[in-house]
Every structure is written in structure tokens, then in C-alpha cells.
C-alpha positions in Angstrom: 69.0 46.4 191.0 69.0 46.1 187.2 65.7 46.3 185.4 64.8 44.5 182.0 64.0 46.7 179.1 60.3 47.0 178.3 59.5 44.9 175.2 56.4 46.8 174.3 58.1 49.5 172.2 59.5 46.8 169.8 56.1 45.5 168.7 55.4 48.3 166.2 58.8 47.8 164.7 58.2 44.1 164.0 54.8 44.8 162.6 56.1 47.4 160.1 58.9 45.0 159.1 56.4 42.3 158.3 54.2 44.7 156.3 57.2 45.9 154.4 58.1 42.3 153.4 54.6 41.6 152.2 54.6 44.8 150.2 57.9 43.9 148.5 56.5 40.4 147.6 53.4 42.0 146.0 55.7 44.3 144.0 57.8 41.4 142.8 54.8 39.4 141.8 53.4 42.4 139.8 56.7 42.8 138.0 56.8 39.1 137.1 53.2 39.2 135.9 54.2 42.1 133.5 57.0 40.0 132.0 54.9 36.8 131.6 51.3 37.8 131.1 48.8 35.1 131.8 47.4 33.4 128.7 43.6 33.4 128.1 42.9 29.7 127.5 39.7 30.5 125.7 41.5 32.3 122.9 42.7 30.2 120.0 46.0 32.1 119.6 49.4 30.5 118.8 47.6 27.8 116.7 48.0 29.2 113.2 50.8 26.9 112.1 48.6 23.8 111.8 49.3 21.9 108.6 45.9 20.3 108.4 43.8 20.8 105.3 42.2 24.2 104.9 38.8 24.4 106.5 36.0 26.9 106.9 37.1 30.0 108.7 34.6 29.3 111.5 36.1 25.9 112.2 37.9 25.7 115.6 41.7 26.0 115.5 43.8 23.1 116.9 46.6 22.8 119.3 50.2 23.8 118.4 52.8 21.2 117.6 55.2 20.3 120.4 58.2 22.6 120.3 56.1 25.7 119.8 56.4 28.4 122.5 54.4 27.4 125.6 53.0 29.8 128.2 53.4 28.8 131.8 50.2 27.4 133.3 48.3 27.3 130.0 48.7 23.5 129.4 47.3 22.8 132.8 44.0 24.5 132.1 41.2 22.0 132.1 39.0 22.2 129.0 35.5 23.6 129.4 32.5 21.4 129.5 30.9 20.8 126.1 27.5 22.4 125.5 24.8 20.2 124.0 22.9 22.5 121.6 20.3 20.1 120.3 19.3 16.4 120.3 17.1 15.4 117.4 14.9 12.3 117.5 13.9 10.9 114.1 10.5 9.4 115.2 8.3 10.1 118.2 6.8 6.6 118.1 8.6 3.3 117.3 7.9 -0.4 117.8 9.8 -2.3 120.4 13.2 -3.1 118.9 12.8 -0.7 115.9 15.7 1.6 115.5 15.4 5.4 116.0 18.1 7.7 114.7 19.4 10.1 117.4 21.4 13.1 116.2 23.5 15.2 118.6 24.7 18.8 118.0 27.2 20.2 120.5 30.0 22.7 120.7 32.8 23.7 123.2 33.1 27.3 124.5 36.9 27.2 124.5 37.5 26.2 120.8 38.0 22.5 121.4 35.3 21.3 119.0 37.9 19.2 117.1 37.9 16.8 120.1 34.2 16.2 120.3 32.9 12.6 120.4 29.7 11.0 121.5 28.0 8.0 123.1 24.3 7.2 123.2 23.7 4.2 125.5 26.1 1.6 124.4 26.6 3.1 120.9 29.1 5.7 119.7 28.8 8.4 117.2 27.1 11.7 116.4 24.2 10.1 114.6 23.3 6.8 116.3 20.4 4.4 115.4 19.4 3.0 118.8 16.9 0.2 119.6 14.9 0.2 122.8 13.0 -3.0 123.9 10.0 -3.2 126.1 10.0 -5.4 129.1 7.9 -8.5 128.4 6.6 -8.7 131.9 5.2 -5.2 132.4 5.8 -3.3 129.1 8.2 -0.8 130.7 11.2 0.5 128.9 14.1 2.9 129.6 15.6 5.4 127.2 19.4 5.7 127.4 21.3 8.8 128.3 23.8 10.5 125.9 27.3 11.8 126.7 29.4 14.4 124.8 33.1 14.4 125.4 35.8 16.9 124.5 39.5 17.2 125.0 41.0 15.0 127.8 37.5 13.3 127.8 35.9 16.1 129.8 32.2 15.3 129.4 28.7 16.2 130.0 25.7 13.8 130.2 22.1 14.7 129.4 18.9 12.7 129.2 17.4 11.5 126.0 14.3 13.4 124.7 11.2 11.3 125.4 9.6 9.2 122.7 7.2 6.3 122.8 8.1 2.7 122.4 4.9 0.8 121.4 4.0 -2.8 122.0 4.4 -3.9 118.4 7.6 -5.5 117.0 9.1 -5.5 113.5 8.8 -8.8 111.5 12.6 -8.7 110.9 15.6 -6.6 111.7 18.9 -5.9 109.9 22.0 -5.8 112.0 25.0 -4.0 110.4 28.4 -5.2 111.8 31.8 -3.8 110.9 35.5 -4.6 111.3 38.7 -2.9 110.2 40.4 -4.8 107.4 43.9 -6.0 107.9 46.9 -4.2 106.4 45.0 -1.0 106.0 44.4 2.2 107.9 41.1 3.4 106.3 39.4 0.3 105.0 36.5 -1.3 106.8 34.3 -4.3 106.0 30.5 -4.2 106.7 28.2 -7.1 107.0 24.4 -7.1 107.0 22.6 -9.8 108.9 18.8 -10.2 108.5 17.2 -11.5 111.7 13.7 -12.9 111.6 11.3 -12.4 114.5 10.8 -15.7 116.3 7.4 -17.3 116.0 4.9 -16.2 118.7 2.4 -18.6 120.3 -0.9 -18.2 118.6 0.5 -16.0 115.8 1.6 -17.1 112.3 5.3 -16.9 111.6 6.4 -14.2 109.1 7.1 -15.4 105.6 10.8 -16.1 105.1 12.8 -13.2 103.7 15.5 -14.2 101.1 17.8 -11.3 100.3 18.5 -10.7 96.6 20.5 -7.5 96.7 21.9 -5.0 99.2 22.0 -1.2 98.6 24.7 0.5 100.8 24.9 4.2 101.6 27.9 5.6 103.4 27.2 9.1 104.9 26.1 11.2 101.9 28.0 9.3 99.2 26.3 7.7 96.2 24.7 4.3 97.0 26.5 1.0 96.1 24.7 -2.3 95.3 26.0 -5.8 96.1 24.6 -9.2 95.8 26.3 -10.4 98.9 25.8 -9.1 102.5 29.4 -7.8 102.7 31.0 -4.7 101.4 34.3 -2.9 102.0 34.7 0.9 102.1 37.3 3.5 103.0 36.0 5.6 105.9 38.8 8.2 106.2 40.1 8.6 102.7 38.0 11.7 102.0 38.4 13.2 105.4 41.3 15.5 106.4 42.9 15.6 109.8 40.8 18.4 111.3 39.3 16.3 114.1 40.2 13.6 116.6 37.3 11.4 115.5 35.4 11.0 112.3 31.7 10.4 112.4 29.9 8.1 109.9 26.4 6.7 109.4 26.0 3.5 107.4 22.7 2.4 105.9 21.8 -0.8 104.0 18.5 -1.5 102.2 18.0 -5.2 101.7 15.6 -6.3 99.0 14.2 -9.7 98.2 13.3 -10.9 94.7 9.8 -9.4 95.0 11.1 -6.0 95.8 10.2 -6.1 99.5 12.7 -4.0 101.5 14.0 -4.0 105.1 16.5 -1.5 106.3 19.4 -1.5 108.8 21.7 1.3 110.0 24.8 1.6 112.1 27.1 4.4 113.3 30.8 4.4 113.3 33.1 6.7 115.3 36.7 6.3 114.1 39.7 7.6 115.9 41.8 9.7 113.5 45.4 8.6 114.3 46.8 11.3 112.0 45.2 14.0 114.1 46.3 12.3 117.3 49.9 12.0 116.3 50.1 15.7 115.2 48.2 16.9 118.3 50.3 15.0 120.8 53.7 14.7 119.1 53.7 17.4 116.3 54.4 14.7 113.7 52.7 14.5 110.3 51.8 10.8 109.7 52.8 9.1 106.5 50.6 6.1 105.6 51.1 3.3 103.2 48.7 0.7 101.8 49.9 -2.2 99.6 48.4 -3.8 96.5 47.9 -6.8 96.8 46.8 -6.5 100.4 48.8 -9.6 101.4 52.2 -10.4 100.0 52.4 -12.9 97.1 55.5 -14.9 96.2 56.1 -14.9 92.4 57.6 -17.9 90.7 61.1 -16.4 90.7 61.0 -16.1 94.6 60.4 -12.3 94.6 57.6 -10.5 96.4 56.4 -7.5 94.4 54.0 -4.9 95.8 52.8 -1.4 94.9 52.3 0.9 97.9 50.3 4.1 97.8 52.0 6.6 100.2 49.7 9.4 101.4 49.0 11.7 104.3 46.1 13.8 105.5 47.7 17.3 105.7 47.8 20.3 103.5 50.5 20.6 100.9 53.2 18.1 99.9 55.6 16.3 102.1 59.2 16.1 101.0 61.1 12.9 101.9 64.5 13.7 103.4 65.6 10.2 104.5 64.6 6.6 103.8 66.0 3.7 105.9 65.6 0.0 105.1 65.2 -2.2 108.2 65.7 -5.9 107.7 64.1 -8.3 110.2 65.7 -11.7 110.3 64.1 -15.1 110.9 64.7 -16.5 114.4 67.1 -19.2 115.3 67.3 -21.5 118.3 69.0 -18.7 120.2 66.4 -16.1 119.4 66.1 -13.7 116.5 69.0 -11.3 115.8 68.4 -7.6 116.1 67.0 -5.8 113.1 69.6 -4.3 110.7 69.2 -0.7 109.5 70.7 0.4 106.2 70.3 3.8 104.7 68.8 3.8 101.2 69.7 6.5 98.7 66.0 7.0 97.8 62.8 5.5 96.7 61.4 6.1 93.2 59.4 9.0 94.8 60.9 12.0 96.7 57.7 13.9 97.4 54.2 12.8 98.6 51.5 15.2 97.5 48.3 15.8 99.4 45.2 13.8 98.4 45.8 10.4 96.8 49.6 10.7 97.4 52.1 8.8 95.3 52.7 5.2 94.3 55.9 3.3 94.7 56.8 -0.2 93.5 59.1 -2.2 95.8 60.3 -5.8 95.7 61.8 -8.3 98.1 64.0 -11.1 96.8 63.5 -13.9 99.3 66.1 -16.2 97.6 68.8 -13.6 97.7 68.0 -12.9 101.4 66.9 -16.2 102.8 67.4 -15.2 106.4 65.2 -12.1 106.1 61.4 -12.3 106.7 60.5 -8.6 106.4 61.9 -5.5 104.9 60.5 -2.3 106.4 61.0 1.2 104.9 61.2 4.0 107.5 60.3 7.3 106.0 61.3 10.8 107.3 60.4 14.1 105.7 59.1 17.6 106.1 55.7 19.0 105.5 55.1 22.2 103.5 54.9 24.0 106.9 58.2 22.6 108.1 56.7 20.0 110.5 58.5 16.6 110.8 56.8 13.7 108.9 57.3 10.0 109.8 55.9 6.7 108.6 56.7 3.1 107.7 55.6 0.3 105.3 56.8 -3.3 105.1 57.2 -6.0 102.5 57.0 -9.4 104.1 57.8 -13.0 103.2 54.6 -14.9 102.6 54.0 -18.1 104.7 55.1 -21.3 103.0 52.6 -23.4 101.3 51.1 -26.0 103.7 52.6 -29.5 103.6 52.4 -32.5 105.8 55.8 -31.7 107.2 55.2 -28.0 108.2 51.6 -28.2 109.3 49.1 -29.7 111.7 46.2 -31.5 109.9 42.7 -30.2 110.2 40.5 -32.9 111.9 37.4 -30.9 112.8 34.7 -32.1 110.3 32.9 -28.8 110.2 36.0 -26.8 109.4 37.1 -29.5 106.9 33.9 -29.2 105.0 34.2 -25.4 104.9 37.7 -25.7 103.5 36.6 -28.0 100.8 33.7 -25.8 99.9 35.9 -22.7 99.8 38.4 -24.4 97.5 35.6 -25.2 95.1 34.0 -21.7 95.2 37.3 -19.8 94.9 39.0 -22.4 92.6 42.2 -22.2 94.7 44.5 -24.9 95.9 44.8 -23.2 99.3 42.4 -21.0 101.2 43.0 -18.7 104.2 41.2 -17.7 107.3 40.2 -14.5 105.5 38.7 -16.5 102.6 36.6 -18.7 105.0 35.6 -15.8 107.1 34.3 -13.9 104.1 32.5 -16.8 102.6 30.8 -17.6 105.9 29.5 -14.1 106.2 28.2 -14.3 102.7 26.2 -17.4 103.6 28.1 -19.8 101.4 28.2 -22.5 104.1 24.6 -22.2 105.2 23.5 -25.4 103.3 26.3 -27.6 104.6 24.9 -30.6 106.5 27.7 -31.8 108.8 27.7 -34.0 111.8 30.3 -32.6 114.2 30.9 -36.0 115.7 31.7 -37.6 112.4 35.4 -38.3 111.8 36.9 -36.9 108.6 37.9 -39.3 105.9 40.9 -37.2 105.0 42.8 -34.6 107.0 43.9 -31.3 105.5 47.2 -29.7 106.4 47.3 -26.2 107.7 49.7 -23.5 106.7 52.2 -21.2 108.2 52.4 -17.5 109.2 54.2 -14.8 107.4 57.3 -15.7 109.4 57.3 -19.3 108.2 56.3 -20.7 111.6 53.5 -23.3 111.6 50.1 -22.3 112.8 46.5 -23.6 112.5 44.6 -20.7 110.9 45.8 -20.7 107.3 44.7 -23.5 105.1 
């Protein structure tokens, strides 16, 4: 009779084997950790090659450009929550609908202050004038919350400090609206609209307020005075690329002929694309703005424009390559692909920091009848050796409107505005931009038009910059 071996003596052997494997794994992990030490994400190291303009030594450093040595696991670290240090309320008591300036101060414990941006209610910005209205039924009101964001939109929300909204209402308000102007990176247009309080039953209506002048203040810059409710201003030209967003406060004091004043304010939080491109792609952005803003065809069939080339980084950028890209007008079978041609150089080989450099370019539309745009693609190197990229374009203006290439304007309201714009500007043709600006300035307020009335004479519309017919340009 054969007996089976007793399995119990083998158990200690298996246990020791398992413990030995675990110990070897721990040793291997320890050796790997010595070769690649974990990076402290709270330390701003490996960020000293940033070509942004020099800032105060206490300013938070920014992320390295792509291509810089990366430590495993560091990029996956989630940014720390921002810390709200202080929320300042301008006035402890306001009337219903009266604006109250809210100022937020915050920081990030991991050195990501450059990504801070803010919302208060439906407004955006670090200093935000907000209006809170009382409920007509029961007089109740609710103060908004504020949220502070940092990198990757990691955010924290806190309540607004309490203040009192009284039952009174201002006689009039000033709303400040803004829009980015076309063909420009930095230029914005601002519009001040005075709104009178509607007449209340049993109460006398406020006396009409007729604006005579507008005094504009942008952040801490000297005030500017206009006689119209519109003004344009560059919001990034004096700001470097040290933050993802730039914060602005706009104020306008509106005076009537008797010197009576009413004030409006607005906040503007602008995305800094130069920072974003360097932060995410490691590329220094080259910008170009043309004068005149829109292309004009001279009598000899040549478009001539002066472009200011600039950037928002420290030190000059040296151009290493310029490529001309010709875009052709479409045919029945579709437009041909763009044609790229290397150009020896532009009249400028280096773009200094600050205001940059000016270059004059021209586009002979008669010599190149099939081309509707000539784009210059710029490549270069910053003073710190980072790649720089940018483009600017010279375009063929739209053809003058005729009966053959346009659709007539038949709307009596629009037709009256076109005729008034021609008279005011003393131009044969006017554009959407002309009419939009004059309308904001109140130049059409006195027009008495019956929308049902048929126009006695139709006006042809113009074409786009590619020569195709469209309705907007007159």
C-alpha cells in the first residue's frame, strides 16, 4: 500500500517564496524611485526659460514650453484650489438697480496665479460692477455668488458679502457695452447707452437727460473725452503675456449741457491668446494690425497697407523665414488650393519688443486677377530661442456695388439709414460698419419712417472681400 506524501511541510516553502517576491518588488521600486525622483508640483522649478516680459520677482512663474524635460506624473497633477483672500464691496447700501463695485483678491498655493479668472453672477472680471434688483412683489432680492478659477478651470465658489439693496431706484442708468473691432487683436469699441427710468404711476417723470459729452476712463489711464457715445481703445497693448486673462474696468461719466452727471461702469476680462499659445504650444505669437483697417483699392488697382508687426514677449524676435500664400478666387469647380512661395525677406528682419516694427506691403490686383488674398506667414526665433509664428494678409476689396453684382435694398428703414449715412459721411458708398457706428451714435434717432412704405428708389448692395455678392455692404 502506497501512501501519499503529506502536503503540510510544503506550506512554509510557498509562503517564504511569496514573501521573497514581494521584497524583491519593493527593492526594485526603491531603485526606480532613486533614478526618477518624484517632482513636487508645488515648486515652480523648470520654469525659468519663460520669454515673457520681466515681472516683479514675487510674480508666479509660468509653465515650461513644450519640448522641455517633463517629469513622469507631474503633468497629471491637478492644480490646487484657488484661495479667496478678500472680497471688497464698494457700498454697503445701494438703490435697486444701482451698480456696486465688487473687487476680488485671490491666489493659488501652487504658483498658478497666472491662470486666475473670475465670475460674479453673470459678469466676468476681477472688479465687477453688479446691479441687484428688488422683487416688485415682496421687495426681496438675492445677491449673486462669486467664483474664482485657476488652471484647467479648477474653481472655488464663495458667497457675496452682504449689503443692503434699498427700495429706491436711480432716475437713469448708463449701460456700457463692448465689442472687439474687426481686423485687430487688441482694439475694442465701447458704447454708452443712457436709459431713463420709466414713469411711475402717481410720480412725475424725470426730466429728459440729453448727453453733451462723455468722459472715459480705462483702468488707471488718463481720461478721454468724446462728444459721441462710442470710443475705441486698445485693451492689451500695454500688457505683457504674464497671465492667461487681462482684467479691465471701464468707466464713463456722461454730462449734459448743464453739467449734470450720470456714471456707468463695465468690466472686461480678455483672454490673452499670446499667453495661451506659449503655454500650450511653446510658440511666441507674432501679431499684425493693418492701416487702414480695411483694404482700399487705389486708382492704379493696387492695395497698399502698412502693418505693425509686434509681440508680447521679452526681447526681439528674429525672422528666419517668410512665406507668401496666395489664395485664388473660386471657379465653378471650386477654388484651387493655396499656393505657397518662399519670399527672400520683408523690409524688416527683426521685430523688437514693445511697439514692434512697421512694414509696407502691396497687392497688385491687376497683375494677379485670380488672387483674392495674399497672406504672409512669418517664422522666427525669440531672444530665448523659442519658435515664433504669425500671419497677416492683404486682401482684394469688394467691388463697388452695381445693379449687376448686387441685390437692391428695398427695406424703407434701411434705405433711409443708407441715405442719411451718405450725407453725414459724404461718401458715395457706406458699409455695415458705417451704419452700425452711426446708429450707436444716435444719428438715426430722428428718422421718421413708416416700415410699410415702399421705397421710391432701390439701392444696390455691395460685395464681400472675395467679390461675391452679399447684402450687408452698401
